[in-house]
C-alpha positions in Angstrom: -16.8 2.2 -21.6 -14.8 5.2 -23.1 -11.5 3.3 -23.6 -10.7 2.4 -27.2 -8.4 -0.5 -28.1 -5.2 0.8 -29.7 -5.8 4.3 -28.7 -3.0 6.4 -27.2 -2.5 9.6 -25.4 -0.2 11.7 -27.6 2.3 14.6 -27.2 3.4 16.9 -29.9 7.2 17.2 -30.1 9.1 19.7 -32.2 10.6 18.1 -35.4 9.3 14.6 -34.4 5.5 15.3 -34.4 3.0 13.2 -32.6 4.3 10.6 -30.1 2.5 8.0 -27.9 2.9 9.6 -24.5 1.3 6.7 -22.5 3.8 4.2 -24.2 6.8 6.4 -23.3 5.6 6.9 -19.7 5.0 3.2 -19.2 8.4 2.3 -20.7 10.1 4.7 -18.3 8.0 3.2 -15.5 9.3 -0.2 -16.5 12.9 1.0 -16.5 12.5 2.4 -13.0 10.9 -0.8 -11.7 13.7 -2.8 -13.3 16.3 -0.8 -11.7 14.6 -1.0 -8.3 14.1 -4.8 -8.7 17.7 -5.5 -9.6 19.0 -3.1 -6.8 16.8 -5.0 -4.4 18.0 -8.4 -5.8 21.7 -7.2 -5.6 21.4 -6.3 -1.9 20.4 -9.9 -1.2 23.8 -11.0 -2.1 25.4 -9.2 0.8 24.9 -12.5 2.9 26.0 -16.0 2.1 22.4 -17.2 2.5 20.9 -18.3 -0.8 17.2 -17.6 -1.2 14.5 -18.5 -3.8 14.8 -15.2 -5.6 18.6 -15.7 -6.2 18.1 -19.3 -7.2 15.3 -18.5 -9.7 17.3 -15.4 -11.1 20.6 -17.3 -11.4 18.8 -20.2 -13.1 17.4 -18.0 -15.8 20.7 -16.1 -16.3 22.7 -19.3 -16.5 20.3 -20.7 -19.0 20.4 -17.6 -21.3 24.2 -17.6 -20.9 24.5 -21.2 -21.9 22.1 -20.7 -24.8 24.0 -17.7 -26.0 27.4 -19.4 -25.9 26.2 -22.8 -27.3 24.5 -20.9 -30.2 27.2 -18.3 -31.1 30.3 -20.1 -29.7 32.8 -19.4 -27.0 33.1 -15.8 -28.4 29.4 -15.3 -27.6 30.3 -14.8 -24.0 30.8 -11.0 -24.5 27.2 -10.7 -25.7 25.6 -12.6 -22.7 24.7 -9.4 -20.6 23.0 -7.8 -23.6 20.7 -10.8 -24.2 20.0 -11.2 -20.4 19.0 -7.5 -20.3 17.0 -7.8 -23.4 14.9 -10.8 -22.0 14.2 -9.2 -18.7 13.3 -5.9 -20.1 10.9 -7.2 -22.7 9.5 -9.6 -20.2 8.6 -6.7 -17.8 7.2 -4.6 -20.7 5.0 -7.5 -21.7 3.6 -8.0 -18.2 3.1 -4.4 -17.1 -0.2 -4.5 -19.1 -1.6 -6.7 -16.3 -2.0 -3.6 -14.1 -5.1 -1.5 -14.8 -3.3 2.0 -14.8 -5.4 3.3 -17.7 -8.7 2.1 -16.1 -7.8 4.0 -12.9 -7.5 7.2 -15.0 -3.7 7.4 -15.0 -2.0 8.8 -18.2 0.0 5.5 -18.7 -0.6 1.9 -18.8 -0.9 -1.1 -21.1 2.0 -3.1 -22.4 4.4 -0.9 -24.5 5.0 -4.0 -26.6 1.5 -3.8 -27.7 2.5 -0.6 -29.5 4.2 -1.2 -32.9 6.5 1.8 -32.3 8.1 -0.1 -29.5 8.6 -3.4 -31.2 9.8 -1.8 -34.4 12.4 0.2 -32.4 13.6 -3.0 -30.7 13.8 -4.9 -34.0 15.8 -2.2 -35.7 18.1 -1.9 -32.7 18.8 -5.6 -32.9 19.2 -5.5 -36.7 21.6 -2.6 -36.9 23.5 -3.9 -33.9 24.1 -7.2 -35.6 25.2 -5.4 -38.8 27.6 -3.3 -36.8 29.1 -6.4 -35.1 29.3 -8.3 -38.4 31.0 -5.5 -40.3 33.4 -4.8 -37.4 34.5 -8.4 -37.3 34.6 -9.2 -41.0 34.4 -5.9 -42.9 32.6 -6.1 -46.3 33.0 -9.9 -46.2 30.1 -10.0 -43.7 27.7 -9.8 -46.6 29.3 -12.6 -48.6 26.5 -14.9 -47.5 24.1 -12.9 -49.6 25.7 -14.3 -52.6 25.7 -17.9 -51.5 25.3 -20.6 -52.7 24.9 -18.9 -56.0 25.2 -15.1 -56.8 21.9 -15.3 -58.7 20.2 -15.9 -55.3 21.3 -12.4 -54.0 17.8 -10.8 -54.3 16.2 -13.6 -52.3 19.0 -13.6 -49.7 18.7 -9.8 -49.4 14.9 -10.0 -48.9 15.4 -12.7 -46.2 17.9 -10.5 -44.5 15.7 -7.4 -44.5 12.7 -9.5 -43.4 14.3 -10.4 -40.1 13.5 -7.1 -38.2 10.0 -7.3 -39.7 9.6 -10.8 -38.3 10.9 -9.7 -34.8 8.7 -6.6 -34.6 5.4 -8.1 -35.8 5.7 -11.4 -33.9 6.1 -9.5 -30.6 3.5 -6.9 -31.4 0.7 -9.1 -32.5 1.1 -11.6 -29.7 0.9 -9.0 -27.0 -1.6 -6.8 -28.8 -4.0 -9.7 -29.3 -3.9 -10.5 -25.5 -4.9 -6.9 -24.7 -7.5 -7.1 -27.4 -9.1 -10.2 -25.8 -9.2 -8.5 -22.5 -10.9 -5.4 -24.1 -13.5 -7.6 -25.7 -14.3 -9.4 -22.4 -14.5 -6.2 -20.5 -16.9 -4.8 -23.1 -19.2 -7.9 -22.8 -19.1 -7.6 -19.0 -20.0 -3.8 -19.0 -22.7 -4.2 -21.6 -24.8 -6.6 -19.5 -25.4 -8.9 -22.5 -28.2 -11.5 -22.1 -29.3 -14.4 -24.4 -32.6 -15.5 -23.1 -32.2 -16.4 -19.4 -28.5 -16.6 -19.8 -26.6 -13.6 -18.6 -23.3 -13.7 -20.7 -21.9 -10.7 -18.9 -22.1 -12.5 -15.6 -20.5 -15.6 -17.0 -17.8 -13.7 -18.7 -16.8 -12.0 -15.4 -14.5 -14.9 -14.5 -12.8 -15.0 -18.0 -10.3 -12.1 -17.3 -8.6 -14.2 -14.6 -7.9 -17.0 -17.0 -6.8 -14.5 -19.7 -4.3 -12.9 -17.4 -2.6 -16.3 -16.8 -2.7 -16.9 -20.5 -1.2 -13.5 -21.2 1.5 -14.0 -18.6 2.5 -17.2 -20.3 2.4 -15.6 -23.8 4.4 -12.6 -22.6 7.1 -14.8 -21.1 7.3 -16.9 -24.2 7.5 -14.0 -26.5 10.2 -12.3 -24.5 12.2 -15.6 -24.8 11.4 -16.0 -28.5 12.6 -12.5 -29.3 15.8 -13.0 -27.3 16.3 -16.4 -28.9 15.8 -15.1 -32.5 18.2 -12.2 -31.8 20.9 -14.7 -30.7 20.3 -16.9 -33.7 20.5 -13.9 -36.1 23.8 -12.8 -34.4 25.2 -16.3 -34.7 24.3 -16.4 -38.5 25.9 -13.0 -39.0 29.2 -14.0 -37.2 29.3 -17.7 -38.1 32.2 -17.5 -40.6 34.2 -15.1 -38.4 33.7 -17.3 -35.4 34.7 -20.4 -37.3 37.9 -18.7 -38.5 38.9 -17.7 -35.0 38.2 -21.2 -33.6 40.3 -22.7 -36.4 43.2 -20.4 -35.6 43.2 -21.0 -31.9 
């Protein structure tokens, strides 16, 4: 086997330097697939007949919408489309690794979220987006919580605040990367024709990838939800005081 775990096809871009070409191509593929899927789903609403696709999709959307509004408050309705898009996009990014594009010799494949560059970019986007919303609503008072309950705790509160994007990025990356790593290890055992006495481990391991794919599907779904949930919680914490003030004045 010539494939190496964690290896990437690279491009050299001016000013930027080396970038992971396979991650970029796979991400663009996921964007095209997402657009095609939602276009296909949207066309099914031309009739009054409700099918299973619509019921499943609407169930997920309603759940995420209720979760967002119950966590942030009634003013969280404006952020519902963002979190719905976030969940579905990360979900598809996690699951695209199921298809063996790289093994077929194509210049893309694998889950982009198994690349730390992707998860860090998502985490920073969420972090700075939340800071923008908080400052826009409350001004400099958005950072008053860093001095509570006592000003002496400012260093610890600041570390906690800065650790949030780190937690988001690493949690998503490691869970998806480990899934791909397990598949790589099993594929290596199968290709190496490993035998221990009369027992052919490679033959026995041939069935393992099927179970791993079900496991990875579950983990990918769960991690898409956890990333979205943590983003909702972080936004609610950043806007809690402003939301409370608006509720009291209405």
